[in-house]
Each structure stands twice: as C-alpha cells, then as structure tokens.
Backbone as numpy.savetxt, mean C-alpha at the origin, in Angstrom:
# Nx Ny Nz CAx CAy CAz Cx Cy Cz
12.17 3.71 -11.12 11.07 4.19 -12.00 11.52 4.77 -13.33
11.17 4.47 -14.41 11.63 5.32 -15.71 10.32 6.34 -15.57
10.60 7.76 -15.15 9.86 8.56 -15.04 8.95 8.85 -16.48
9.66 9.03 -17.57 9.33 9.05 -18.91 8.13 8.12 -19.78
8.99 6.87 -19.11 7.96 6.16 -19.77 6.60 5.42 -18.35
6.85 6.06 -17.31 5.91 5.89 -16.62 4.78 6.80 -16.96
5.00 8.37 -17.05 4.36 9.19 -17.48 3.63 9.14 -18.57
4.19 8.51 -19.56 3.92 8.08 -21.08 2.44 7.29 -20.66
2.71 6.17 -20.13 1.71 4.90 -19.64 0.55 5.39 -18.92
0.55 6.37 -17.94 -0.51 7.13 -17.57 -1.41 7.68 -17.93
-0.54 8.64 -19.27 -1.53 9.59 -19.80 -1.92 8.69 -20.94
-1.54 7.72 -21.24 -2.13 7.03 -22.03 -3.27 6.54 -21.70
-3.52 5.85 -20.67 -4.68 5.47 -19.66 -5.41 6.36 -20.02
-5.26 7.91 -19.69 -6.34 8.81 -19.34 -6.79 9.13 -21.11
-5.97 8.96 -21.78 -6.36 9.36 -22.98 -7.23 8.14 -23.50
-7.11 7.05 -23.19 -8.16 5.80 -23.83 -9.20 6.11 -23.17
-9.48 6.45 -21.92 -10.60 6.29 -21.11 -11.20 7.72 -21.89
-10.78 8.79 -22.24 -11.04 10.06 -22.58 -11.90 9.73 -24.11
-10.92 9.42 -24.48 -11.52 9.17 -25.99 -12.34 8.06 -26.29
-12.29 6.97 -25.64 -13.08 5.80 -25.88 -14.41 5.65 -25.03
-14.22 6.82 -23.70 -15.68 6.77 -22.65 -15.53 5.24 -22.34
-14.74 4.57 -21.86 -14.72 3.70 -20.96 -13.68 3.57 -19.74
-13.66 2.57 -19.29 -12.64 2.75 -17.93 -11.41 1.93 -18.26
-10.18 2.69 -17.71 -8.79 1.95 -17.99 -7.92 2.04 -16.75
-7.41 0.67 -16.68 -6.64 0.34 -15.16 -5.26 0.35 -15.55
-4.50 0.43 -14.86 -2.99 0.34 -14.72 -2.36 0.28 -13.39
-1.46 -0.60 -13.29 -1.17 -1.15 -12.06 -0.76 -2.25 -11.88
-0.51 -2.81 -10.56 -0.29 -2.27 -9.43 0.64 -1.16 -9.61
0.71 -0.03 -8.49 1.73 1.21 -8.76 2.37 0.98 -7.22
3.73 1.62 -6.97 4.25 1.31 -5.73 3.68 3.35 -5.32
4.03 3.40 -3.95 3.82 4.60 -3.44 4.33 6.02 -4.52
5.20 5.73 -4.86 6.02 6.84 -5.98 5.21 7.12 -7.23
4.87 5.77 -7.86 4.46 5.99 -9.04 2.41 6.80 -9.10
2.36 6.46 -7.45 1.02 6.91 -7.83 1.13 8.18 -7.17
1.93 8.57 -6.38 1.85 9.68 -6.30 2.31 10.73 -7.88
3.27 10.16 -8.66 3.44 10.62 -9.96 2.13 10.78 -10.88
1.32 9.62 -10.37 0.31 9.72 -11.17 -0.96 10.87 -11.18
-1.13 10.80 -9.60 -1.89 11.85 -9.17 -1.50 13.22 -9.71
-0.27 13.76 -9.52 0.03 15.04 -10.34 -0.13 15.06 -11.97
0.28 14.09 -12.28 -0.04 13.99 -14.00 -1.51 13.90 -14.48
-2.73 13.52 -13.41 -3.94 13.54 -13.66 -4.32 14.44 -13.14
-4.09 15.16 -12.75 -4.56 16.43 -11.74 -5.99 17.36 -12.64
-5.50 17.65 -13.71 -6.41 18.61 -14.56 -6.70 17.60 -15.74
-7.17 16.66 -15.64 -7.46 15.45 -16.72 -9.30 15.69 -16.54
-9.90 15.37 -17.90 -11.29 15.35 -17.64 -11.80 14.13 -16.77
-11.15 12.96 -17.02 -11.45 11.64 -16.37 -11.27 11.94 -15.08
-12.11 10.65 -14.27 -12.35 10.76 -12.88 -11.19 9.97 -12.52
-10.57 9.77 -11.10 -9.81 8.87 -11.42 -9.74 8.32 -9.71
-9.10 7.15 -9.62 -9.25 6.58 -8.11 -8.29 5.65 -8.09
-7.60 5.62 -6.83 -6.44 4.47 -6.60 -7.10 3.35 -5.45
-6.72 2.37 -5.57 -7.58 1.42 -5.09 -6.59 -0.14 -5.13
-6.43 -1.04 -3.94 -5.44 -2.23 -3.96 -6.35 -3.38 -3.32
-7.64 -3.42 -3.44 -7.80 -4.29 -2.92 -8.65 -4.30 -1.62
-8.19 -3.31 -0.76 -8.78 -3.32 0.49 -8.34 -1.52 0.79
-8.86 -1.23 1.77 -8.22 0.26 2.41 -7.43 0.40 3.24
-6.51 1.05 2.59 -5.05 1.24 3.24 -4.07 0.30 2.75
-4.12 0.24 1.22 -3.28 -1.10 0.83 -2.00 -0.05 0.40
-0.82 -0.63 0.12 0.58 0.01 -0.25 0.56 0.44 -1.60
0.43 -0.85 -2.29 0.41 -0.64 -3.48 -0.95 -0.76 -4.20
-1.38 0.18 -5.26 -2.64 0.19 -5.54 -2.63 0.06 -6.97
-4.07 0.05 -7.50 -4.07 0.09 -9.21 -4.68 1.28 -9.21
-4.47 2.16 -10.49 -4.85 3.46 -10.96 -6.52 3.11 -11.68
-6.89 3.56 -11.39 -8.43 3.48 -12.40 -9.06 4.62 -13.07
-9.43 4.98 -14.09 -9.65 6.15 -14.89 -10.93 5.58 -15.51
-11.62 6.88 -15.19 -13.21 6.70 -15.43 -13.60 7.83 -16.19
-14.56 7.81 -17.24 -15.57 8.59 -17.95 -16.17 9.49 -16.83
-16.41 11.01 -17.03 -16.46 11.68 -15.76 -18.08 11.45 -15.58
-18.77 10.88 -16.76 -20.26 10.82 -16.32 -20.56 9.17 -15.71
-19.43 8.41 -15.41 -19.83 7.46 -15.39 -19.68 6.88 -13.56
-20.28 5.91 -13.35 -19.81 5.44 -12.16 -18.50 4.60 -11.67
-18.11 4.93 -10.91 -16.59 4.21 -10.55 -16.99 3.07 -10.36
-16.58 2.00 -10.94 -16.88 0.18 -11.04 -15.47 -0.29 -10.23
-16.15 -1.41 -10.20 -15.02 -2.46 -9.34 -13.89 -2.49 -10.30
-12.78 -2.58 -9.70 -11.40 -2.72 -10.08 -10.97 -3.89 -10.31
-10.38 -4.51 -11.31 -9.86 -5.94 -11.67 -9.04 -6.23 -10.60
-9.44 -6.50 -9.72 -8.44 -7.14 -8.12 -9.03 -7.82 -7.81
-7.92 -9.39 -7.70 -8.67 -10.21 -6.61 -7.63 -10.62 -5.53
-8.21 -11.15 -4.43 -7.20 -11.71 -3.24 -7.27 -13.17 -3.39
-6.06 -13.58 -3.16 -5.84 -15.31 -3.36 -5.18 -15.62 -2.13
-5.87 -16.61 -1.13 -5.47 -16.85 0.16 -4.68 -18.42 0.11
-3.17 -18.36 0.49 -2.62 -19.12 0.83 -2.57 -19.84 2.32
-2.75 -20.84 2.52 -2.89 -21.59 3.57 -1.38 -22.73 3.80
-0.89 -22.47 4.92 0.55 -23.88 4.81 0.49 -24.07 6.22
1.12 -25.12 6.77 1.54 -25.35 8.24 2.38 -24.23 8.58
1.63 -24.15 10.08 2.23 -23.29 11.00 3.65 -23.20 10.99
4.32 -24.44 11.09 5.80 -24.63 11.47 6.43 -24.21 10.08
5.81 -23.66 9.08 6.59 -23.32 7.82 6.50 -21.97 8.09
7.87 -21.32 8.13 7.42 -19.86 8.31 8.08 -19.40 6.89
7.09 -18.63 6.38 7.25 -18.02 5.20 6.67 -16.39 5.37
7.90 -15.85 4.59 7.37 -14.64 4.91 7.18 -14.02 3.47
6.83 -12.44 3.35 6.75 -11.23 1.95 7.72 -12.07 1.10
8.92 -11.84 1.66 10.00 -12.42 0.29 9.62 -13.39 -0.33
9.52 -14.80 0.61 9.06 -16.10 -0.08 8.47 -16.14 -1.02
6.90 -15.56 -0.95 5.75 -15.45 -1.96 5.97 -14.44 -3.03
6.99 -13.49 -2.58 7.33 -12.45 -3.97 8.20 -13.31 -5.08
9.03 -13.98 -4.18 10.13 -14.54 -5.11 9.52 -15.98 -6.23
8.69 -16.67 -5.30 7.86 -17.54 -5.85 7.43 -17.06 -7.41
6.46 -16.15 -6.71 5.60 -15.68 -7.95 6.39 -15.05 -9.22
7.78 -14.33 -8.80 8.47 -13.83 -9.40 8.97 -15.10 -10.58
9.49 -16.24 -9.78 10.33 -17.29 -10.52 9.30 -18.07 -11.25
7.70 -17.57 -11.24 7.12 -18.35 -12.34 6.86 -17.37 -13.44
7.56 -16.25 -13.79 7.24 -15.46 -14.72 6.32 -14.16 -14.84
5.68 -14.15 -13.42 4.55 -13.18 -13.14 5.44 -11.96 -13.35
4.80 -10.89 -13.59 5.34 -9.54 -13.78 4.89 -8.64 -12.63
6.26 -7.88 -11.75 6.03 -7.47 -10.63 4.37 -6.05 -10.34
4.44 -5.89 -11.73 3.27 -5.19 -11.62 1.65 -5.12 -11.47
1.86 -6.75 -11.79 0.63 -7.58 -11.65 0.47 -8.24 -10.41
0.81 -8.07 -9.26 0.93 -8.29 -7.89 1.06 -7.06 -6.69
0.08 -7.19 -5.98 -0.37 -5.87 -5.04 0.45 -6.27 -3.61
-0.45 -6.25 -2.73 0.38 -6.29 -1.11 0.22 -8.01 -1.20
1.22 -8.22 -0.51 1.73 -9.46 0.12 1.25 -9.34 1.78
0.21 -9.62 2.25 0.29 -9.88 3.93 0.46 -11.43 4.36
1.03 -11.43 5.19 1.09 -12.72 5.75 0.95 -12.75 7.40
1.06 -13.82 7.77 0.63 -14.32 9.44 1.02 -15.69 9.11
0.97 -16.18 10.72 1.39 -17.75 11.00 0.43 -18.71 9.93
0.53 -19.38 9.46 -0.11 -20.24 8.78 -1.07 -19.59 7.53
-0.88 -18.60 7.21 -1.68 -17.83 6.28 -0.93 -16.58 5.48
-1.50 -16.73 4.56 -1.19 -15.21 3.64 -2.41 -15.04 2.37
-2.48 -13.65 2.36 -3.37 -13.36 1.48 -2.69 -12.17 0.26
-2.85 -12.52 -0.99 -2.04 -11.64 -1.87 -3.00 -11.16 -2.63
-2.83 -9.95 -2.91 -3.79 -9.48 -4.13 -3.15 -9.27 -5.75
-3.85 -9.46 -6.62 -3.45 -10.08 -8.02 -4.44 -9.31 -8.91
-3.87 -8.83 -10.16 -4.95 -8.66 -10.93 -5.76 -9.70 -11.60
-6.84 -9.83 -11.81 -7.63 -10.37 -12.41 -7.05 -11.37 -13.26
-5.92 -10.82 -14.23 -5.80 -11.47 -15.33 -4.55 -12.73 -14.99
-4.36 -12.42 -13.75 -3.17 -13.76 -13.64 -4.05 -14.40 -12.40
-5.04 -14.06 -11.79 -5.59 -14.96 -10.98 -5.77 -16.18 -11.17
-5.98 -16.78 -12.29 -6.54 -18.28 -12.83 -5.31 -19.16 -12.77
-3.86 -18.17 -13.19 -2.69 -18.67 -13.31 -2.02 -19.05 -11.82
-2.33 -18.12 -10.71 -2.00 -18.27 -9.59 -2.71 -19.25 -8.99
-4.21 -19.44 -9.06 -4.56 -20.46 -8.64 -4.66 -22.13 -8.82
-3.97 -21.95 -9.96 -3.71 -23.35 -10.54 -2.39 -23.98 -10.74
-1.37 -22.70 -10.79 0.06 -23.05 -10.98 0.83 -23.36 -9.41
0.67 -22.36 -8.50 1.63 -22.55 -7.39 0.80 -23.87 -6.34
1.70 -24.31 -6.19 1.45 -25.26 -5.06 2.47 -25.37 -4.08
3.78 -24.81 -4.39 4.94 -24.89 -3.36 5.42 -23.03 -2.93
5.84 -22.60 -2.00 6.47 -21.66 -1.97 7.86 -21.89 -1.45
8.84 -21.92 -1.96 9.90 -22.66 -1.71 10.10 -24.31 -1.51
10.09 -24.64 -0.37 9.87 -26.13 0.10 8.67 -26.40 0.61
7.93 -25.69 0.71 6.72 -25.51 1.61 5.63 -25.88 0.91
4.53 -26.79 1.27 3.51 -27.11 0.46 2.40 -25.99 1.10
1.53 -25.49 -0.17 0.74 -24.45 0.23 -0.72 -24.84 -0.59
-1.73 -24.62 0.03 -3.26 -24.74 -0.85 -3.42 -23.05 -0.78
-4.11 -23.21 -2.21 -4.31 -21.69 -2.61 -5.89 -22.03 -2.98
-6.67 -20.56 -2.47 -7.86 -20.48 -2.80 -8.32 -19.25 -3.01
-9.57 -19.19 -3.94 -9.77 -17.23 -4.24 -10.27 -16.80 -3.02
-10.27 -15.36 -2.87 -10.51 -14.75 -1.71 -10.36 -15.01 -0.23
-11.02 -14.27 0.48 -10.16 -14.34 1.95 -11.35 -14.10 2.77
-11.27 -15.03 4.02 -11.77 -14.71 5.16 -11.15 -13.51 6.18
-12.07 -12.58 6.45 -11.97 -11.55 7.61 -11.70 -12.23 8.87
-10.22 -11.24 9.38 -9.75 -9.86 8.88 -8.21 -10.47 7.76
-7.99 -9.39 7.47 -6.98 -9.84 6.70 -5.75 -9.75 7.65
-4.78 -10.29 7.06 -3.25 -10.49 8.10 -2.85 -9.07 7.88
-2.22 -8.85 9.42 -1.74 -7.17 9.06 -0.29 -7.27 8.62
0.49 -8.12 9.03 1.72 -8.29 8.86 2.64 -9.59 9.13
3.92 -9.79 9.02 4.53 -10.84 9.81 4.31 -10.88 11.14
4.52 -9.96 11.64 4.77 -9.43 13.44 4.37 -7.89 13.24
3.29 -7.40 14.60 3.09 -6.22 14.66 3.56 -5.73 15.97
4.35 -4.90 16.38 4.64 -4.37 17.93 3.88 -3.28 17.93
3.13 -3.38 19.25 2.46 -2.32 19.51 3.14 -1.32 20.62
3.30 0.10 20.28 4.47 0.92 20.83 3.43 2.33 21.04
3.90 2.99 22.27 3.42 4.54 22.24 4.65 5.31 22.39
4.34 6.58 21.84 4.87 7.85 22.06 4.41 9.09 22.32
4.91 9.93 22.82 4.13 11.40 23.03 4.72 12.36 21.98
3.78 13.23 21.45 4.73 14.28 20.33 3.91 15.41 20.78
4.23 16.51 20.36 4.29 18.17 20.54 2.83 18.05 19.94
2.38 17.53 18.65 1.32 17.66 18.22 1.17 16.45 17.23
-0.62 16.90 16.45 -0.61 15.65 15.34 -0.09 15.92 14.04
0.63 17.10 13.73 1.16 17.22 12.82 2.00 16.15 12.44
2.07 15.80 10.83 2.65 14.44 10.15 4.37 14.97 10.57
4.89 16.02 10.58 6.51 15.69 10.77 6.68 15.46 12.54
5.73 16.11 13.58 5.88 15.76 14.50 5.83 14.45 14.83
4.66 13.82 14.40 4.34 12.17 14.69 5.69 11.51 14.07
6.03 11.44 13.04 7.13 10.96 12.35 8.71 11.00 13.38
8.95 12.50 13.62 9.63 12.82 14.69 9.77 11.85 15.94
8.68 11.48 16.19 8.09 11.01 17.73 8.12 9.21 17.60
7.26 9.22 16.47 7.29 7.53 16.01 8.89 6.92 15.80
9.53 7.78 14.98 11.13 7.50 14.45 12.03 7.35 15.65
11.91 8.17 16.24 12.87 8.91 17.20 14.07 9.60 16.57
13.63 10.69 15.64 14.51 11.35 14.83 14.29 13.01 15.42
15.06 13.87 15.10 14.72 15.04 15.44 13.37 15.68 14.22
12.99 16.58 14.64 11.80 17.26 13.77 12.36 17.99 12.22
13.35 18.42 12.41 14.50 18.69 11.12 14.45 17.83 10.39
14.95 16.42 11.17 15.02 15.40 10.08 13.78 14.72 9.09
12.78 14.89 10.13 11.56 14.63 9.79 10.94 15.21 8.60
11.40 16.56 8.70 10.80 17.26 7.63 11.63 17.37 6.42
13.04 17.03 6.75 13.79 16.67 5.31 13.29 15.41 4.66
12.82 14.43 5.35 12.52 13.38 4.74 11.10 13.21 4.09
10.04 14.25 4.59 8.94 14.95 3.77 8.98 15.26 2.48
10.30 16.35 2.33 10.39 17.35 1.61 11.14 16.41 0.62
11.61 15.70 0.83 12.34 14.71 0.17 11.38 13.52 -0.93
10.04 13.53 -0.20 9.03 12.38 -0.84 9.20 11.05 -0.44
10.40 10.77 0.71 10.42 9.65 1.26 9.27 9.36 2.50
8.17 9.97 2.37 7.04 9.63 3.46 5.92 9.38 2.94
4.92 8.24 2.72 3.87 8.33 2.49 2.70 8.33 3.49
1.77 8.62 3.22 0.80 8.94 4.33 -0.64 7.85 3.55
-1.21 7.06 3.85 -2.01 6.01 2.90 -1.80 6.11 1.90
-0.55 5.71 1.57 -0.03 5.37 0.14 0.10 6.58 -0.45
0.07 8.11 0.03 -0.32 9.08 -1.00 1.61 9.77 -0.48
2.15 10.02 -1.27 3.15 10.58 -0.56 2.84 12.48 -0.64
3.13 12.67 0.66 2.80 14.16 1.55 3.89 15.18 1.65
3.71 16.13 0.93 4.83 17.24 1.11 4.27 17.93 2.00
3.39 18.14 2.50 2.92 19.19 3.80 3.03 18.16 5.19
4.13 19.26 5.72 4.56 19.16 7.00 3.60 19.23 8.42
2.70 20.29 7.60 1.68 20.48 8.42 0.05 19.54 8.42
0.57 18.42 7.65 -0.97 17.77 7.62 -0.95 17.04 8.85
-2.31 16.87 9.37 -2.86 16.28 10.40 -3.03 14.91 10.50
-2.43 13.75 11.35 -2.36 12.45 11.42 -3.61 12.09 12.14
-4.65 11.21 11.86 -5.63 10.64 12.59 -5.09 9.16 13.05
-6.50 8.75 13.63 -6.30 7.07 13.93 -6.90 6.68 12.67
-5.85 5.46 12.51 -6.12 4.29 11.33 -5.03 4.78 10.28
-4.55 5.80 10.28 -3.84 6.23 9.33 -2.62 5.44 9.32
-1.71 5.27 8.14 -0.96 4.20 7.80 0.38 4.96 7.35
1.71 5.13 8.09 2.57 6.09 7.65 3.71 4.84 7.42
4.05 5.21 5.88 5.48 4.85 5.73 6.85 5.50 5.63
7.84 5.39 6.47 8.85 6.43 6.31 10.26 5.54 5.39
10.36 5.61 4.70 11.66 5.04 3.67 12.92 5.00 4.90
13.17 3.80 4.78 14.41 3.32 5.55 14.30 3.32 7.01
13.30 3.99 7.53 12.55 3.86 8.97 11.20 2.53 9.22
10.38 2.08 8.46 9.47 1.32 8.54 8.41 1.61 8.17
6.84 1.05 8.61 5.88 1.42 8.25 4.95 1.15 9.55
4.16 2.02 9.76 3.41 2.06 11.17 2.02 2.43 10.86
1.15 2.10 11.66 -0.27 2.19 11.66 -0.70 2.67 13.16
-1.18 4.04 12.88 -1.83 4.85 13.81 -3.14 4.17 14.49
-3.08 4.05 15.98 -4.23 3.42 16.47 -5.07 4.15 17.32
-4.13 5.36 17.77 -4.94 6.33 18.60 -4.03 7.62 19.25
-4.89 8.56 18.89 -4.30 9.93 19.54 -4.99 10.30 20.43
-5.42 9.94 21.73 -5.79 10.38 22.81 -4.85 10.80 24.27
-5.46 11.44 24.47 -5.30 12.14 26.17 -3.77 12.71 25.90
-3.44 13.61 26.74 -2.04 14.66 26.76 -1.76 14.03 27.96
-0.16 14.29 28.17 0.77 14.32 29.37 0.76 15.54 30.06
1.55 15.79 31.32 0.77 16.59 32.31 1.74 17.85 31.26
2.84 17.34 30.29 3.49 18.76 29.75 2.83 18.81 28.51
1.57 18.42 28.18 0.54 19.07 27.16 1.01 18.21 26.06
1.33 17.38 26.16 2.12 16.14 24.74 1.09 15.20 24.35
0.74 15.29 23.28 0.05 14.09 22.72 0.46 12.56 22.93
-0.36 11.72 23.53 -0.02 10.46 23.67 -0.28 9.49 22.22
0.48 8.93 21.74 0.08 8.56 20.56 0.48 6.76 20.89
-0.79 6.04 20.32 -0.50 4.78 20.25 -0.07 4.12 18.65
0.85 3.73 18.08 0.82 2.88 17.08 1.45 1.57 17.23
1.12 0.88 15.55 1.66 -0.05 15.67 2.45 -0.53 14.52
3.88 -1.13 14.76 5.21 -1.16 14.24 4.95 -2.19 12.99
5.37 -2.43 11.96 5.67 -3.35 10.99 6.65 -3.98 11.24
7.12 -5.06 11.89 8.54 -5.61 11.81 8.75 -6.94 11.05
C-alpha cells in the first residue's frame, strides 16, 4: 500500500463529503487500509462507516456521510456463481478470472466459496459487467446471478476445533488458537498483523467474544464460536472455526 497516495484518497473522500454535503464511498479496502482510514478520519466532521456487503466482511468499503444525513445503503452488490460440484473452484480461481477481465482489485470484496457455489461482493459499478461477461472460471462453466440465497458460504472448508486459554484477552486467545507464546502474540498485535472483525487492534487486553473473526497474518483466519465453560485449572474453553 502506498500510504501517501492512499491517505490522499481518503482525505479527498472526506473533503468531498463535507464540502458537497453528499455521501462519498471508497473501496473495497484491505484490513490495513481500513485501519489507516479509521485513524485519518478520527477527527473529521463527516460520519464514517465501513461495510463489505455483510457483517464480518474482511474487505470493506468506506462510506463518508454528512453529519446530518442518515447512513444510506452502500453501493455493494452480491453476485452468485453456481457450478458443478465436481469442479473444484477456489478463491484464487475466481479472483484470477476477474482480474484477467481487467477488473480492478479494489472493486471486488470478499470471495466466499463452497462446493458448487461462490458468492462474490462487488461494487455496483461492475456488477452488470460481471453478470454479462463471466461464463467460465478457468475451464469450468458457471451460471451467474444477482444476489444470494442465505446462508453465505463460510469458506472453502472450515475446521472446528477447541482450545483453552487463560482469559478472553486478545493476546491470550491468539496464543491458544495459533499455538504460539503469549509474548509472540503480543508482538504480532503490536506490529499490526492481527485484525479483529476487520479492524486492526493494538490493544492486547481487548476482550474477545463469540462471533468475533480474528485474522493473524501468516497464521490464518478464525471465527470464535463460543467461550463457555472452564477447566479444573480455571482456563476458558474456546471453540472456534479455522478457515483452511
């Protein structure tokens, strides 16, 4: 990420919103870009919100709204791809196919895949192009339609596991889930390599709750299912799902 260029784009979006008194959108953004935008907009007059098409999205769009205005719908659409279950298509296959069509990465949000189906979030600007132009992903034929039927695919594959941790603190939970020392988890958090619900968190003491999505660079992405019960040694039992 070119920090200077990105910062200028964020500030431009806020300036347009505040001067023209109309909503302005930017993105999709990565977790690092989202955190950078949060810092830049902390003291601006406009209201801001991040949204990627569904709760818990990893790639999100920034919306700047006049402080008197209601936060409106984001220009984000879901597109569903269906294909034969015998065709093994993954995140990288869909992303590669879209990029090969000249689509810019920033116009594509999360790509959620499962057996026989994928749901991709895109900007409204390119929705029509995707619906009309994509017929194959690699050599596999696909049918493309607007919207999606709940529930959303969670991942290519999810593995449900459980561990125990000393407390609900973010550093303790990461240490337990990733199988690393608490000192190492503190180091990762301090370096900005950890996101909690798409937000980079530098607070090691932040409490983790059920439903939180934790991403640890080089270690993976995890969804906390529950933090219920304790062992005889008074350690918290954490159930979570790992994206693989």
